[in-house]
Structures are given as C-alpha cells and as structure tokens.
C-alpha positions in Angstrom: 53.9 -45.3 53.5 55.4 -47.0 50.4 55.6 -46.4 46.7 56.1 -49.5 44.4 57.2 -49.0 40.8 59.9 -49.7 38.2 63.3 -48.3 39.3 63.4 -45.4 36.9 60.0 -44.2 38.2 61.1 -44.6 41.8 64.2 -42.5 41.0 61.9 -39.7 39.7 59.8 -40.0 42.9 62.9 -39.5 45.0 63.6 -36.4 43.0 60.1 -35.1 43.9 58.2 -36.0 40.8 54.7 -37.5 41.5 53.5 -39.1 38.3 49.7 -38.7 38.5 47.5 -40.4 35.9 43.8 -39.7 35.5 41.1 -42.0 36.7 40.1 -42.6 33.1 43.6 -43.9 32.4 43.1 -46.8 34.8 39.8 -47.7 33.0 41.5 -48.0 29.6 44.5 -50.0 30.7 45.1 -53.5 29.3 43.0 -56.2 31.0 45.2 -58.1 33.5 47.2 -55.1 34.6 47.3 -54.7 38.4 46.4 -51.1 37.9 43.5 -51.6 35.6 40.1 -50.9 37.2 37.0 -50.5 35.0 35.1 -49.0 38.0 37.4 -45.9 38.3 35.5 -42.7 37.8 32.3 -44.1 39.2 30.4 -41.6 41.4 27.5 -43.8 42.5 26.5 -47.4 42.3 23.0 -48.8 42.5 21.9 -52.4 42.9 20.1 -53.1 39.6 19.4 -56.8 39.8 15.8 -57.5 38.8 15.1 -54.0 37.7 13.3 -53.6 34.3 14.7 -51.3 31.6 11.9 -49.5 29.7 12.1 -47.3 26.7 9.9 -45.5 24.1 10.7 -45.1 20.5 9.1 -41.6 20.2 8.2 -38.9 22.6 4.5 -39.8 22.3 4.9 -43.5 22.9 4.4 -45.2 26.2 7.4 -46.8 28.0 7.7 -50.5 27.2 9.9 -53.1 29.0 12.8 -54.2 26.9 15.1 -56.0 29.3 15.8 -57.1 32.8 18.9 -55.5 34.4 21.5 -57.8 35.9 24.3 -56.5 38.1 25.0 -53.0 39.5 24.2 -49.8 37.8 27.1 -47.4 37.8 27.0 -43.6 37.1 30.2 -42.1 35.7 30.2 -38.3 35.4 32.7 -36.5 33.2 34.2 -34.5 36.1 35.7 -37.6 37.7 37.4 -38.8 34.5 39.9 -35.9 34.6 40.9 -36.2 38.3 44.7 -37.0 38.7 45.7 -39.4 41.4 49.0 -40.6 43.0 48.7 -44.0 44.6 50.8 -45.4 47.5 50.8 -48.5 49.8 49.8 -48.0 53.4 51.3 -50.8 55.5 48.8 -52.4 57.8 49.8 -52.3 61.5 51.1 -55.8 62.0 51.4 -57.4 58.6 53.9 -57.7 55.9 53.3 -56.4 52.4 51.0 -58.7 50.3 53.3 -60.1 47.7 50.7 -59.5 44.9 51.9 -55.9 45.1 55.4 -57.0 43.9 53.9 -57.0 40.4 53.9 -53.2 40.5 57.6 -53.0 39.7 61.1 -54.0 41.0 61.8 -51.2 43.5 60.2 -49.7 46.6 60.5 -46.3 48.2 59.6 -45.9 51.9 58.7 -42.4 53.2 60.5 -41.8 56.5 58.3 -38.8 57.6 54.9 -38.9 56.0 53.8 -35.7 57.6 56.8 -33.9 56.1 56.0 -35.4 52.7 52.4 -34.1 52.8 53.6 -30.7 53.9 55.6 -30.5 50.7 52.7 -31.7 48.6 50.4 -29.1 50.1 52.9 -26.3 49.4 53.3 -27.4 45.8 49.5 -27.4 45.2 49.1 -23.8 46.2 48.5 -21.5 43.2 47.7 -24.4 40.8 44.0 -24.0 40.8 43.7 -27.6 41.9 41.9 -28.9 44.9 44.0 -31.4 47.0 42.3 -34.3 48.6 44.0 -37.3 50.2 43.0 -40.3 52.3 43.1 -44.1 52.6 41.0 -46.0 50.1 37.9 -47.7 51.5 37.2 -51.1 50.1 33.5 -52.0 49.3 31.7 -55.3 48.7 30.9 -55.4 45.0 28.1 -57.8 45.7 26.1 -55.7 48.1 27.3 -52.1 48.3 25.0 -49.3 47.1 25.8 -45.6 47.4 28.5 -43.0 46.6 31.9 -44.2 45.3 34.1 -41.4 44.0 37.9 -41.2 44.2 38.4 -43.0 47.5 36.3 -46.1 47.3 37.3 -49.3 45.4 36.1 -52.9 45.2 37.2 -55.3 47.9 39.0 -57.4 45.3 41.6 -54.6 45.3 42.0 -54.5 49.1 45.4 -56.3 49.0 46.7 -53.0 47.5 46.1 -51.2 50.8 46.0 -48.0 48.9 46.5 -44.4 50.0 45.6 -41.8 47.4 46.5 -38.2 46.7 44.0 -36.6 44.3 43.9 -33.3 42.4 40.6 -32.0 41.2 39.3 -31.1 38.7 42.6 -32.5 37.4 44.2 -31.9 34.0 42.6 -34.6 31.9 46.0 -36.0 31.1 49.0 -37.5 32.9 50.6 -35.0 35.2 54.2 -34.8 36.4 53.7 -33.0 39.7 56.9 -31.6 41.3 56.9 -31.4 45.1 60.6 -30.8 45.6 63.5 -33.2 46.2 62.5 -36.1 48.6 65.9 -37.8 48.8 66.2 -36.7 52.5 62.9 -38.5 53.3 63.0 -41.7 51.4 64.6 -45.2 51.7 64.9 -47.1 48.5 65.5 -50.8 47.8 64.6 -53.9 45.8 60.9 -54.7 46.1 61.3 -58.5 46.0 63.4 -58.3 49.2 61.1 -55.9 51.1 59.3 -58.4 53.4 62.6 -59.9 54.4 63.8 -56.5 55.5 60.7 -55.4 57.4 59.9 -55.9 61.1 57.3 -54.3 63.4 58.2 -54.1 67.1 56.9 -52.3 70.2 59.3 -49.8 71.8 59.8 -49.1 75.5 57.0 -46.5 75.3 54.5 -49.1 74.0 54.5 -47.6 70.5 54.8 -49.7 67.4 57.9 -49.1 65.2 58.7 -50.2 61.7 62.3 -51.5 61.3 63.9 -51.8 57.9 67.6 -52.9 58.1 69.1 -50.4 60.5 66.4 -47.8 60.1 63.7 -47.3 62.8 60.5 -45.5 61.7 57.4 -44.7 63.9 54.4 -46.7 62.7 50.9 -45.3 63.0 47.8 -47.5 62.7 46.3 -47.8 59.3 43.1 -46.2 60.5 44.9 -42.9 61.4 47.5 -42.6 58.6 
C-alpha cells in the first residue's frame, strides 16, 4: 500500500499524521485537480434519462411537466459531506503504478506491514466517538450504474487511482490531522517519479508473490484481499 503526496506531507505521514479531508472538500476543489470529484458525498444514484420533472406552483395545483431529465439523478445527504477520508494506492497484483498517479506529488511512502499500520489506526480511533471503516474503492460504470454509492464507490474514470480508503464517520466537517503514532519503522520513502523503475513483482520459492523495491522484499497480497 502506497501514499503519494508532496514531500512535506509524506514526512508528516511518516511521523504518523494522517491528513484526512472531508468528502465535501473534494467536491469543491478546483476543476482539473486529480483529487477533484463532484460525485463525492453521493449516497445513491438513479438513472434519470427520459424521466419527466413535474412541479406545481401552489399546494392546490396539479403537477405539470416542466422538463425532461437527462443524465443520472444523485442524492447527496448532509451526513456524508462531513466524513473524513484518508486515501492510499493499492498496487494491483502484477502491474506497475499508473503514471497518472505521479501527479499527486513528488514523493511516495510504501507501507512495509499493512496489518501493523491498521492496528495502529484502530487503536488511535478508540475513544474518539468516530466510526472507523476501511476498504478498497469499487469503481462503477457512470453510464449504467444505479444503486447505492457512499464512501467506497467511485466512477470508473478514477479506476487508475486504485484507491484504498480509511474513513471516519460522522467525521468532523473539517480537515483532520489524525495522529496514529510514529510510522518510521514501517515505511519506505522515495521519489515518486522513480517508483516504477524501482519496483518488481516476483514469485518466491513458496509460490507467493513478493514486491521488491531496491533491496527490500515485501509480501504482496492480491488486490481483492488487501
């Protein structure tokens, strides 16, 4: 599992600070940013193409058609806007990192022991009044999907980000610096632009895949089970 960001943010991560923005923050980001996603905070999406919007001017009036709906109908409840999330990159089993992700910053941090990392996250959440949820993001077809969305579904156009999310609910409604304790014993750091040149996936004598980065060897689980 990787974190991509500017070097100063990676240094904070190594010290154990997870900078967690709200879902609403990603909606309001400048268009063109890799992190901007106007669909964040959506709880459900319905296929609205061809539906007729009707309204009435007074309570006693009959509903009258005013327009034909084009595109999906999205429901965004207030309780999702305040959720804080921390986003990471989950390396697919046998592929290198999609280079579009290099736009997230100039530095990478690679977790050596993901289970140990999550153990520290879980311990830090205790007593905060927040509910911890975490999983890989599922990517949905924006042209056909209908159903629940929530925190862990995103449009397929973002699938290159191969995202793993940690979420705190109900969240704080503002950016959160969440301290999980020093991570320097569990992180490898390096320049993001050189990452693919330093990565290699191989099968060991026991038939298990391993991720090699320089002289480091790290067990590699499949993306479906991370």
